[in-house]
N, CA, C and O atoms as a GROMACS GRO file, in nm:
protein
  528
    1MET      N    1  -1.023  -4.657   0.571
    1MET     CA    2  -1.062  -4.576   0.460
    1MET      C    3  -0.986  -4.443   0.465
    1MET      O    4  -0.973  -4.383   0.572
    2ARG      N    5  -0.936  -4.396   0.352
    2ARG     CA    6  -0.856  -4.275   0.342
    2ARG      C    7  -0.946  -4.152   0.333
    2ARG      O    8  -1.045  -4.152   0.260
    3GLU      N    9  -0.909  -4.047   0.409
    3GLU     CA   10  -0.987  -3.924   0.404
    3GLU      C   11  -0.939  -3.835   0.291
    3GLU      O   12  -0.821  -3.832   0.258
    4GLN      N   13  -1.030  -3.764   0.233
    4GLN     CA   14  -0.999  -3.669   0.129
    4GLN      C   15  -0.946  -3.540   0.192
    4GLN      O   16  -0.991  -3.503   0.301
    5PRO      N   17  -0.853  -3.471   0.128
    5PRO     CA   18  -0.805  -3.344   0.182
    5PRO      C   19  -0.918  -3.242   0.188
    5PRO      O   20  -1.009  -3.242   0.105
    6ILE      N   21  -0.911  -3.155   0.289
    6ILE     CA   22  -1.018  -3.058   0.305
    6ILE      C   23  -0.989  -2.925   0.234
    6ILE      O   24  -1.078  -2.840   0.225
    7GLY      N   25  -0.867  -2.907   0.183
    7GLY     CA   26  -0.834  -2.783   0.111
    7GLY      C   27  -0.908  -2.774  -0.020
    7GLY      O   28  -0.948  -2.875  -0.078
    8GLU      N   29  -0.928  -2.652  -0.066
    8GLU     CA   30  -0.995  -2.629  -0.193
    8GLU      C   31  -0.894  -2.577  -0.294
    8GLU      O   32  -0.793  -2.517  -0.258
    9ALA      N   33  -0.922  -2.600  -0.420
    9ALA     CA   34  -0.835  -2.549  -0.526
    9ALA      C   35  -0.843  -2.397  -0.529
    9ALA      O   36  -0.950  -2.340  -0.506
   10VAL      N   37  -0.732  -2.333  -0.558
   10VAL     CA   38  -0.729  -2.187  -0.567
   10VAL      C   39  -0.780  -2.147  -0.704
   10VAL      O   40  -0.734  -2.197  -0.806
   11GLU      N   41  -0.875  -2.056  -0.705
   11GLU     CA   42  -0.929  -2.005  -0.830
   11GLU      C   43  -0.839  -1.894  -0.882
   11GLU      O   44  -0.766  -1.831  -0.805
   12ASP      N   45  -0.843  -1.869  -1.012
   12ASP     CA   46  -0.761  -1.766  -1.072
   12ASP      C   47  -0.792  -1.626  -1.021
   12ASP      O   48  -0.705  -1.539  -1.020
   13ASP      N   49  -0.916  -1.603  -0.977
   13ASP     CA   50  -0.953  -1.469  -0.936
   13ASP      C   51  -0.931  -1.443  -0.787
   13ASP      O   52  -0.967  -1.337  -0.737
   14GLU      N   53  -0.873  -1.539  -0.714
   14GLU     CA   54  -0.845  -1.518  -0.573
   14GLU      C   55  -0.719  -1.436  -0.556
   14GLU      O   56  -0.636  -1.429  -0.647
   15TRP      N   57  -0.704  -1.374  -0.440
   15TRP     CA   58  -0.590  -1.290  -0.412
   15TRP      C   59  -0.463  -1.374  -0.414
   15TRP      O   60  -0.464  -1.488  -0.366
   16PRO      N   61  -0.354  -1.321  -0.467
   16PRO     CA   62  -0.229  -1.395  -0.467
   16PRO      C   63  -0.171  -1.404  -0.326
   16PRO      O   64  -0.197  -1.318  -0.242
   17ALA      N   65  -0.093  -1.507  -0.303
   17ALA     CA   66  -0.024  -1.521  -0.175
   17ALA      C   67   0.073  -1.404  -0.160
   17ALA      O   68   0.132  -1.359  -0.258
   18SER      N   69   0.088  -1.357  -0.040
   18SER     CA   70   0.171  -1.240  -0.019
   18SER      C   71   0.263  -1.260   0.101
   18SER      O   72   0.230  -1.332   0.195
   19ASP      N   73   0.378  -1.196   0.095
   19ASP     CA   74   0.473  -1.201   0.205
   19ASP      C   75   0.465  -1.074   0.289
   19ASP      O   76   0.551  -1.050   0.373
   20VAL      N   77   0.361  -0.993   0.267
   20VAL     CA   78   0.343  -0.871   0.345
   20VAL      C   79   0.206  -0.871   0.410
   20VAL      O   80   0.114  -0.940   0.366
   21MET      N   81   0.195  -0.790   0.515
   21MET     CA   82   0.066  -0.774   0.581
   21MET      C   83   0.054  -0.631   0.629
   21MET      O   84   0.152  -0.558   0.637
   22TRP      N   85  -0.068  -0.592   0.662
   22TRP     CA   86  -0.093  -0.460   0.715
   22TRP      C   87  -0.211  -0.469   0.809
   22TRP      O   88  -0.298  -0.555   0.794
   23PRO      N   89  -0.213  -0.379   0.908
   23PRO     CA   90  -0.331  -0.375   0.995
   23PRO      C   91  -0.448  -0.320   0.915
   23PRO      O   92  -0.429  -0.276   0.801
   24PRO      N   93  -0.566  -0.322   0.970
   24PRO     CA   94  -0.678  -0.264   0.894
   24PRO      C   95  -0.645  -0.122   0.849
   24PRO      O   96  -0.598  -0.039   0.927
   25GLU      N   97  -0.671  -0.097   0.722
   25GLU     CA   98  -0.642   0.035   0.668
   25GLU      C   99  -0.732   0.139   0.737
   25GLU      O  100  -0.843   0.109   0.780
   26LYS      N  101  -0.681   0.261   0.745
   26LYS     CA  102  -0.750   0.370   0.812
   26LYS      C  103  -0.785   0.476   0.708
   26LYS      O  104  -0.700   0.515   0.628
   27GLU      N  105  -0.908   0.523   0.709
   27GLU     CA  106  -0.947   0.630   0.618
   27GLU      C  107  -0.888   0.761   0.669
   27GLU      O  108  -0.891   0.789   0.789
   28ILE      N  109  -0.835   0.842   0.577
   28ILE     CA  110  -0.776   0.971   0.612
   28ILE      C  111  -0.841   1.082   0.530
   28ILE      O  112  -0.904   1.057   0.428
   29GLU      N  113  -0.826   1.202   0.578
   29GLU     CA  114  -0.876   1.320   0.506
   29GLU      C  115  -0.779   1.351   0.392
   29GLU      O  116  -0.662   1.314   0.396
   30VAL      N  117  -0.830   1.421   0.291
   30VAL     CA  118  -0.746   1.459   0.177
   30VAL      C  119  -0.628   1.543   0.225
   30VAL      O  120  -0.520   1.536   0.166
   31SER      N  121  -0.646   1.621   0.330
   31SER     CA  122  -0.537   1.705   0.381
   31SER      C  123  -0.423   1.622   0.441
   31SER      O  124  -0.312   1.672   0.454
   32GLU      N  125  -0.449   1.497   0.478
   32GLU     CA  126  -0.346   1.410   0.534
   32GLU      C  127  -0.273   1.329   0.427
   32GLU      O  128  -0.169   1.269   0.454
   33ALA      N  129  -0.328   1.328   0.306
   33ALA     CA  130  -0.269   1.249   0.197
   33ALA      C  131  -0.150   1.322   0.136
   33ALA      O  132  -0.144   1.445   0.137
   34HIS      N  133  -0.055   1.245   0.084
   34HIS     CA  134   0.065   1.301   0.020
   34HIS      C  135   0.022   1.382  -0.102
   34HIS      O  136  -0.070   1.344  -0.175
   35ALA      N  137   0.090   1.495  -0.124
   35ALA     CA  138   0.055   1.587  -0.232
   35ALA      C  139   0.055   1.519  -0.369
   35ALA      O  140  -0.031   1.549  -0.453
   36SER      N  141   0.150   1.428  -0.393
   36SER     CA  142   0.156   1.363  -0.525
   36SER      C  143   0.037   1.271  -0.548
   36SER      O  144  -0.008   1.255  -0.661
   37LEU      N  145  -0.014   1.210  -0.441
   37LEU     CA  146  -0.132   1.123  -0.454
   37LEU      C  147  -0.256   1.209  -0.482
   37LEU      O  148  -0.337   1.174  -0.568
   38VAL      N  149  -0.269   1.318  -0.410
   38VAL     CA  150  -0.384   1.408  -0.431
   38VAL      C  151  -0.382   1.462  -0.573
   38VAL      O  152  -0.486   1.467  -0.639
   39LYS      N  153  -0.265   1.501  -0.621
   39LYS     CA  154  -0.253   1.554  -0.757
   39LYS      C  155  -0.288   1.448  -0.861
   39LYS      O  156  -0.349   1.479  -0.964
   40ALA      N  157  -0.250   1.323  -0.836
   40ALA     CA  158  -0.275   1.215  -0.932
   40ALA      C  159  -0.423   1.186  -0.951
   40ALA      O  160  -0.464   1.137  -1.057
   41VAL      N  161  -0.504   1.216  -0.851
   41VAL     CA  162  -0.648   1.188  -0.861
   41VAL      C  163  -0.731   1.316  -0.869
   41VAL      O  164  -0.853   1.313  -0.856
   42ALA      N  165  -0.664   1.429  -0.890
   42ALA     CA  166  -0.735   1.557  -0.900
   42ALA      C  167  -0.839   1.550  -1.012
   42ALA      O  168  -0.812   1.495  -1.119
   43GLY      N  169  -0.955   1.604  -0.986
   43GLY     CA  170  -1.062   1.604  -1.085
   43GLY      C  171  -1.158   1.488  -1.068
   43GLY      O  172  -1.268   1.491  -1.123
   44SER      N  173  -1.119   1.385  -0.996
   44SER     CA  174  -1.208   1.272  -0.970
   44SER      C  175  -1.304   1.311  -0.857
   44SER      O  176  -1.268   1.384  -0.765
   45ARG      N  177  -1.426   1.261  -0.865
   45ARG     CA  178  -1.526   1.291  -0.762
   45ARG      C  179  -1.544   1.169  -0.673
   45ARG      O  180  -1.539   1.054  -0.718
   46GLY      N  181  -1.566   1.197  -0.547
   46GLY     CA  182  -1.597   1.089  -0.454
   46GLY      C  183  -1.479   1.001  -0.418
   46GLY      O  184  -1.498   0.886  -0.377
   47VAL      N  185  -1.358   1.051  -0.432
   47VAL     CA  186  -1.238   0.973  -0.399
   47VAL      C  187  -1.224   0.968  -0.247
   47VAL      O  188  -1.240   1.070  -0.179
   48ARG      N  189  -1.192   0.850  -0.196
   48ARG     CA  190  -1.165   0.832  -0.054
   48ARG      C  191  -1.018   0.793  -0.040
   48ARG      O  192  -0.964   0.720  -0.123
   49PHE      N  193  -0.955   0.841   0.067
   49PHE     CA  194  -0.813   0.817   0.090
   49PHE      C  195  -0.795   0.726   0.212
   49PHE      O  196  -0.867   0.738   0.311
   50PHE      N  197  -0.697   0.635   0.202
   50PHE     CA  198  -0.670   0.539   0.308
   50PHE      C  199  -0.520   0.528   0.328
   50PHE      O  200  -0.442   0.562   0.239
   51THR      N  201  -0.480   0.480   0.446
   51THR     CA  202  -0.340   0.455   0.474
   51THR      C  203  -0.327   0.330   0.560
   51THR      O  204  -0.419   0.294   0.634
   52ALA      N  205  -0.214   0.265   0.550
   52ALA     CA  206  -0.180   0.151   0.635
   52ALA      C  207  -0.029   0.131   0.626
   52ALA      O  208   0.032   0.157   0.523
   53PHE      N  209   0.031   0.084   0.737
   53PHE     CA  210   0.173   0.053   0.730
   53PHE      C  211   0.188  -0.093   0.690
   53PHE      O  212   0.105  -0.178   0.722
   54ILE      N  213   0.297  -0.120   0.619
   54ILE     CA  214   0.320  -0.253   0.561
   54ILE      C  215   0.436  -0.320   0.634
   54ILE      O  216   0.539  -0.257   0.661
   55ILE      N  217   0.418  -0.448   0.664
   55ILE     CA  218   0.520  -0.527   0.732
   55ILE      C  219   0.556  -0.648   0.646
   55ILE      O  220   0.468  -0.717   0.595
   56ASP      N  221   0.687  -0.673   0.631
   56ASP     CA  222   0.736  -0.793   0.565
   56ASP      C  223   0.720  -0.909   0.664
   56ASP      O  224   0.781  -0.906   0.771
   57ILE      N  225   0.640  -1.009   0.632
   57ILE     CA  226   0.609  -1.117   0.725
   57ILE      C  227   0.732  -1.201   0.761
   57ILE      O  228   0.755  -1.224   0.880
   58PRO      N  229   0.813  -1.248   0.664
   58PRO     CA  230   0.926  -1.334   0.702
   58PRO      C  231   1.026  -1.267   0.798
   58PRO      O  232   1.077  -1.332   0.889
   59SER      N  233   1.053  -1.138   0.778
   59SER     CA  234   1.153  -1.072   0.862
   59SER      C  235   1.091  -0.984   0.971
   59SER      O  236   1.163  -0.932   1.057
   60ASP      N  237   0.959  -0.968   0.969
   60ASP     CA  238   0.888  -0.881   1.064
   60ASP      C  239   0.945  -0.739   1.059
   60ASP      O  240   0.963  -0.675   1.163
   61THR      N  241   0.972  -0.691   0.937
   61THR     CA  242   1.032  -0.560   0.916
   61THR      C  243   0.929  -0.462   0.861
   61THR      O  244   0.849  -0.497   0.774
   62TYR      N  245   0.932  -0.341   0.912
   62TYR     CA  246   0.848  -0.233   0.861
   62TYR      C  247   0.900  -0.192   0.723
   62TYR      O  248   1.019  -0.163   0.708
   63LEU      N  249   0.812  -0.190   0.621
   63LEU     CA  250   0.852  -0.156   0.485
   63LEU      C  251   0.812  -0.016   0.443
   63LEU      O  252   0.866   0.037   0.346
   64GLY      N  253   0.719   0.044   0.514
   64GLY     CA  254   0.673   0.178   0.478
   64GLY      C  255   0.524   0.190   0.496
   64GLY      O  256   0.457   0.100   0.546
   65ASP      N  257   0.473   0.306   0.456
   65ASP     CA  258   0.330   0.333   0.464
   65ASP      C  259   0.273   0.341   0.322
   65ASP      O  260   0.330   0.408   0.236
   66VAL      N  261   0.163   0.274   0.300
   66VAL     CA  262   0.093   0.286   0.173
   66VAL      C  263  -0.020   0.386   0.193
   66VAL      O  264  -0.093   0.380   0.292
   67GLN      N  265  -0.033   0.477   0.098
   67GLN     CA  266  -0.150   0.562   0.091
   67GLN      C  267  -0.221   0.528  -0.038
   67GLN      O  268  -0.160   0.515  -0.144
   68MET      N  269  -0.352   0.515  -0.027
   68MET     CA  270  -0.432   0.469  -0.139
   68MET      C  271  -0.550   0.564  -0.159
   68MET      O  272  -0.617   0.602  -0.063
   69ALA      N  273  -0.574   0.600  -0.283
   69ALA     CA  274  -0.693   0.676  -0.320
   69ALA      C  275  -0.784   0.582  -0.397
   69ALA      O  276  -0.742   0.519  -0.494
   70ILE      N  277  -0.908   0.573  -0.352
   70ILE     CA  278  -1.004   0.482  -0.416
   70ILE      C  279  -1.116   0.563  -0.477
   70ILE      O  280  -1.183   0.641  -0.408
   71ASP      N  281  -1.138   0.545  -0.606
   71ASP     CA  282  -1.250   0.607  -0.677
   71ASP      C  283  -1.344   0.493  -0.713
   71ASP      O  284  -1.331   0.431  -0.819
   72GLU      N  285  -1.441   0.467  -0.625
   72GLU     CA  286  -1.531   0.354  -0.645
   72GLU      C  287  -1.618   0.371  -0.768
   72GLU      O  288  -1.647   0.273  -0.837
   73ALA      N  289  -1.660   0.494  -0.798
   73ALA     CA  290  -1.745   0.518  -0.914
   73ALA      C  291  -1.673   0.484  -1.044
   73ALA      O  292  -1.733   0.427  -1.135
   74ALA      N  293  -1.545   0.517  -1.053
   74ALA     CA  294  -1.467   0.489  -1.174
   74ALA      C  295  -1.405   0.350  -1.172
   74ALA      O  296  -1.356   0.302  -1.274
   75GLY      N  297  -1.406   0.283  -1.055
   75GLY     CA  298  -1.344   0.151  -1.044
   75GLY      C  299  -1.193   0.157  -1.053
   75GLY      O  300  -1.130   0.068  -1.110
   76GLU      N  301  -1.134   0.264  -0.997
   76GLU     CA  302  -0.989   0.282  -1.002
   76GLU      C  303  -0.932   0.305  -0.864
   76GLU      O  304  -0.998   0.355  -0.773
   77ALA      N  305  -0.806   0.266  -0.851
   77ALA     CA  306  -0.730   0.293  -0.730
   77ALA      C  307  -0.598   0.355  -0.772
   77ALA      O  308  -0.550   0.335  -0.883
   78CYS      N  309  -0.540   0.431  -0.681
   78CYS     CA  310  -0.409   0.492  -0.705
   78CYS      C  311  -0.334   0.484  -0.573
   78CYS      O  312  -0.387   0.523  -0.469
   79GLY      N  313  -0.212   0.436  -0.577
   79GLY     CA  314  -0.137   0.419  -0.453
   79GLY      C  315   0.004   0.472  -0.462
   79GLY      O  316   0.062   0.483  -0.570
   80ILE      N  317   0.059   0.505  -0.344
   80ILE     CA  318   0.199   0.542  -0.330
   80ILE      C  319   0.254   0.472  -0.205
   80ILE      O  320   0.179   0.439  -0.114
   81LEU      N  321   0.384   0.451  -0.204
   81LEU     CA  322   0.453   0.398  -0.087
   81LEU      C  323   0.540   0.509  -0.031
   81LEU      O  324   0.619   0.570  -0.103
   82LEU      N  325   0.525   0.535   0.099
   82LEU     CA  326   0.606   0.635   0.168
   82LEU      C  327   0.706   0.563   0.257
   82LEU      O  328   0.668   0.477   0.337
   83THR      N  329   0.833   0.598   0.244
   83THR     CA  330   0.937   0.540   0.329
   83THR      C  331   1.016   0.653   0.392
   83THR      O  332   1.020   0.765   0.340
   84LYS      N  333   1.079   0.624   0.505
   84LYS     CA  334   1.163   0.722   0.574
   84LYS      C  335   1.303   0.664   0.584
   84LYS      O  336   1.322   0.546   0.614
   85HIS      N  337   1.402   0.750   0.559
   85HIS     CA  338   1.541   0.710   0.563
   85HIS      C  339   1.620   0.809   0.647
   85HIS      O  340   1.592   0.929   0.646
   86VAL      N  341   1.719   0.760   0.719
   86VAL     CA  342   1.810   0.847   0.792
   86VAL      C  343   1.905   0.908   0.690
   86VAL      O  344   1.975   0.837   0.619
   87THR      N  345   1.906   1.041   0.684
   87THR     CA  346   1.990   1.110   0.586
   87THR      C  347   2.100   1.193   0.650
   87THR      O  348   2.174   1.263   0.582
   88GLY      N  349   2.109   1.184   0.781
   88GLY     CA  350   2.215   1.259   0.850
   88GLY      C  351   2.184   1.268   0.998
   88GLY      O  352   2.095   1.201   1.051
   89ARG      N  353   2.261   1.353   1.065
   89ARG     CA  354   2.241   1.376   1.208
   89ARG      C  355   2.233   1.526   1.233
   89ARG      O  356   2.304   1.604   1.170
   90ASP      N  357   2.147   1.564   1.324
   90ASP     CA  358   2.136   1.703   1.364
   90ASP      C  359   2.264   1.742   1.439
   90ASP      O  360   2.302   1.676   1.536
   91ALA      N  361   2.330   1.847   1.395
   91ALA     CA  362   2.459   1.886   1.454
   91ALA      C  363   2.447   1.925   1.601
   91ALA      O  364   2.538   1.900   1.680
   92ALA      N  365   2.336   1.985   1.637
   92ALA     CA  366   2.319   2.032   1.774
   92ALA      C  367   2.280   1.921   1.870
   92ALA      O  368   2.328   1.917   1.983
   93THR      N  369   2.192   1.830   1.826
   93THR     CA  370   2.139   1.728   1.917
   93THR      C  371   2.196   1.590   1.895
   93THR      O  372   2.191   1.505   1.984
   94GLY      N  373   2.249   1.565   1.776
   94GLY     CA  374   2.297   1.432   1.743
   94GLY      C  375   2.186   1.336   1.703
   94GLY      O  376   2.212   1.220   1.672
   95GLU      N  377   2.062   1.386   1.704
   95GLU     CA  378   1.947   1.303   1.665
   95GLU      C  379   1.951   1.277   1.514
   95GLU      O  380   1.996   1.362   1.438
   96PRO      N  381   1.903   1.159   1.471
   96PRO     CA  382   1.899   1.133   1.327
   96PRO      C  383   1.799   1.224   1.256
   96PRO      O  384   1.695   1.259   1.311
   97VAL      N  385   1.833   1.262   1.134
   97VAL     CA  386   1.744   1.341   1.049
   97VAL      C  387   1.679   1.244   0.952
   97VAL      O  388   1.747   1.174   0.878
   98LEU      N  389   1.546   1.240   0.954
   98LEU     CA  390   1.472   1.149   0.867
   98LEU      C  391   1.417   1.225   0.747
   98LEU      O  392   1.367   1.337   0.761
   99THR      N  393   1.427   1.164   0.630
   99THR     CA  394   1.372   1.220   0.509
   99THR      C  395   1.269   1.123   0.454
   99THR      O  396   1.295   1.003   0.442
  100GLU      N  397   1.151   1.177   0.420
  100GLU     CA  398   1.044   1.092   0.365
  100GLU      C  399   1.054   1.092   0.213
  100GLU      O  400   1.070   1.196   0.150
  101GLU      N  401   1.043   0.972   0.156
  101GLU     CA  402   1.043   0.956   0.011
  101GLU      C  403   0.914   0.887  -0.028
  101GLU      O  404   0.861   0.804   0.045
  102ALA      N  405   0.864   0.922  -0.145
  102ALA     CA  406   0.741   0.862  -0.197
  102ALA      C  407   0.767   0.804  -0.335
  102ALA      O  408   0.838   0.864  -0.416
  103THR      N  409   0.708   0.688  -0.362
  103THR     CA  410   0.712   0.635  -0.499
  103THR      C  411   0.621   0.722  -0.585
  103THR      O  412   0.542   0.801  -0.533
  104ARG      N  413   0.632   0.707  -0.713
  104ARG     CA  414   0.538   0.778  -0.800
  104ARG      C  415   0.400   0.717  -0.781
  104ARG      O  416   0.389   0.598  -0.751
  105PRO      N  417   0.295   0.796  -0.798
  105PRO     CA  418   0.159   0.740  -0.788
  105PRO      C  419   0.137   0.637  -0.898
  105PRO      O  420   0.178   0.657  -1.012
  106PHE      N  421   0.072   0.528  -0.863
  106PHE     CA  422   0.046   0.422  -0.958
  106PHE      C  423  -0.104   0.395  -0.961
  106PHE      O  424  -0.162   0.352  -0.862
  107LYS      N  425  -0.167   0.421  -1.077
  107LYS     CA  426  -0.311   0.398  -1.094
  107LYS      C  427  -0.333   0.260  -1.154
  107LYS      O  428  -0.256   0.213  -1.237
  108PHE      N  429  -0.441   0.196  -1.110
  108PHE     CA  430  -0.478   0.066  -1.165
  108PHE      C  431  -0.627   0.042  -1.144
  108PHE      O  432  -0.686   0.099  -1.052
  109PRO      N  433  -0.686  -0.041  -1.228
  109PRO     CA  434  -0.829  -0.071  -1.211
  109PRO      C  435  -0.851  -0.156  -1.086
  109PRO      O  436  -0.780  -0.252  -1.062
  110CYS      N  437  -0.951  -0.118  -1.009
  110CYS     CA  438  -0.987  -0.197  -0.891
  110CYS      C  439  -1.123  -0.151  -0.843
  110CYS      O  440  -1.141  -0.036  -0.803
  111SER      N  441  -1.217  -0.241  -0.847
  111SER     CA  442  -1.353  -0.207  -0.804
  111SER      C  443  -1.399  -0.300  -0.692
  111SER      O  444  -1.519  -0.313  -0.669
  112GLU      N  445  -1.305  -0.363  -0.625
  112GLU     CA  446  -1.341  -0.464  -0.525
  112GLU      C  447  -1.305  -0.425  -0.383
  112GLU      O  448  -1.291  -0.512  -0.297
  113GLY      N  449  -1.291  -0.296  -0.355
  113GLY     CA  450  -1.268  -0.251  -0.219
  113GLY      C  451  -1.124  -0.220  -0.185
  113GLY      O  452  -1.031  -0.248  -0.262
  114VAL      N  453  -1.108  -0.163  -0.067
  114VAL     CA  454  -0.977  -0.114  -0.023
  114VAL      C  455  -0.878  -0.227   0.000
  114VAL      O  456  -0.763  -0.219  -0.043
  115ALA      N  457  -0.921  -0.334   0.067
  115ALA     CA  458  -0.829  -0.444   0.096
  115ALA      C  459  -0.775  -0.506  -0.032
  115ALA      O  460  -0.657  -0.539  -0.040
  116LYS      N  461  -0.860  -0.523  -0.131
  116LYS     CA  462  -0.816  -0.578  -0.260
  116LYS      C  463  -0.720  -0.483  -0.329
  116LYS      O  464  -0.621  -0.526  -0.390
  117ALA      N  465  -0.748  -0.352  -0.320
  117ALA     CA  466  -0.659  -0.252  -0.381
  117ALA      C  467  -0.522  -0.253  -0.313
  117ALA      O  468  -0.420  -0.246  -0.380
  118MET      N  469  -0.520  -0.262  -0.180
  118MET     CA  470  -0.393  -0.268  -0.106
  118MET      C  471  -0.314  -0.391  -0.147
  118MET      O  472  -0.194  -0.383  -0.171
  119SER      N  473  -0.381  -0.505  -0.155
  119SER     CA  474  -0.316  -0.629  -0.193
  119SER      C  475  -0.258  -0.619  -0.334
  119SER      O  476  -0.144  -0.660  -0.358
  120ALA      N  477  -0.336  -0.566  -0.427
  120ALA     CA  478  -0.290  -0.552  -0.565
  120ALA      C  479  -0.171  -0.457  -0.573
  120ALA      O  480  -0.074  -0.485  -0.645
  121PHE      N  481  -0.176  -0.346  -0.500
  121PHE     CA  482  -0.067  -0.250  -0.502
  121PHE      C  483   0.061  -0.310  -0.444
  121PHE      O  484   0.169  -0.290  -0.499
  122CYS      N  485   0.049  -0.383  -0.334
  122CYS     CA  486   0.166  -0.448  -0.274
  122CYS      C  487   0.226  -0.551  -0.371
  122CYS      O  488   0.348  -0.565  -0.379
  123GLY      N  489   0.141  -0.620  -0.444
  123GLY     CA  490   0.188  -0.714  -0.546
  123GLY      C  491   0.266  -0.643  -0.655
  123GLY      O  492   0.368  -0.693  -0.703
  124LYS      N  493   0.219  -0.525  -0.694
  124LYS     CA  494   0.288  -0.447  -0.797
  124LYS      C  495   0.423  -0.396  -0.745
  124LYS      O  496   0.521  -0.390  -0.819
  125LEU      N  497   0.427  -0.358  -0.616
  125LEU     CA  498   0.555  -0.314  -0.557
  125LEU      C  499   0.654  -0.430  -0.552
  125LEU      O  500   0.774  -0.410  -0.571
  126LYS      N  501   0.605  -0.548  -0.527
  126LYS     CA  502   0.692  -0.667  -0.523
  126LYS      C  503   0.745  -0.696  -0.665
  126LYS      O  504   0.863  -0.724  -0.683
  127MET      N  505   0.657  -0.689  -0.765
  127MET     CA  506   0.699  -0.714  -0.903
  127MET      C  507   0.802  -0.611  -0.949
  127MET      O  508   0.889  -0.642  -1.031
  128ALA      N  509   0.792  -0.488  -0.898
  128ALA     CA  510   0.885  -0.382  -0.934
  128ALA      C  511   1.017  -0.392  -0.857
  128ALA      O  512   1.109  -0.314  -0.884
  129GLY      N  513   1.026  -0.486  -0.762
  129GLY     CA  514   1.148  -0.504  -0.686
  129GLY      C  515   1.161  -0.411  -0.566
  129GLY      O  516   1.266  -0.405  -0.503
  130ILE      N  517   1.054  -0.339  -0.534
  130ILE     CA  518   1.056  -0.247  -0.420
  130ILE      C  519   1.039  -0.325  -0.290
  130ILE      O  520   1.101  -0.292  -0.189
  131PHE      N  521   0.955  -0.426  -0.292
  131PHE     CA  522   0.937  -0.514  -0.176
  131PHE      C  523   1.016  -0.641  -0.200
  131PHE      O  524   1.034  -0.684  -0.314
  132PRO      N  525   1.065  -0.702  -0.090
  132PRO     CA  526   1.141  -0.829  -0.105
  132PRO      C  527   1.052  -0.942  -0.154
  132PRO      O  528   1.100  -1.054  -0.171
   0.00000   0.00000   0.00000
């Protein structure tokens, strides 16, 4: 007798498959959040800020840090991606000079928690061609 497969059909409201991962997000103080993210959610009450670094699973490459502002009362999230690039060398020490760049803040509806907001934001970065 043939056994039936044990997998279940994917529902439309389930999280999309992703080629990125992050460790558990960490809550941060507003003073630790990037200025552009804080400005984007200015005036909102009860906003909580989170951060996590993102890794590309196939290549095991660090892609940057996501900072996320979550306004649970309004059902909105706002995220930015922070990346660091070598922009030169220190003349005295020869050490690389790193410059941090941030994407523009991106607001979107999300009332299902931080992990769902991170997943949705990473999906949007992939659609924009920022992530592989």
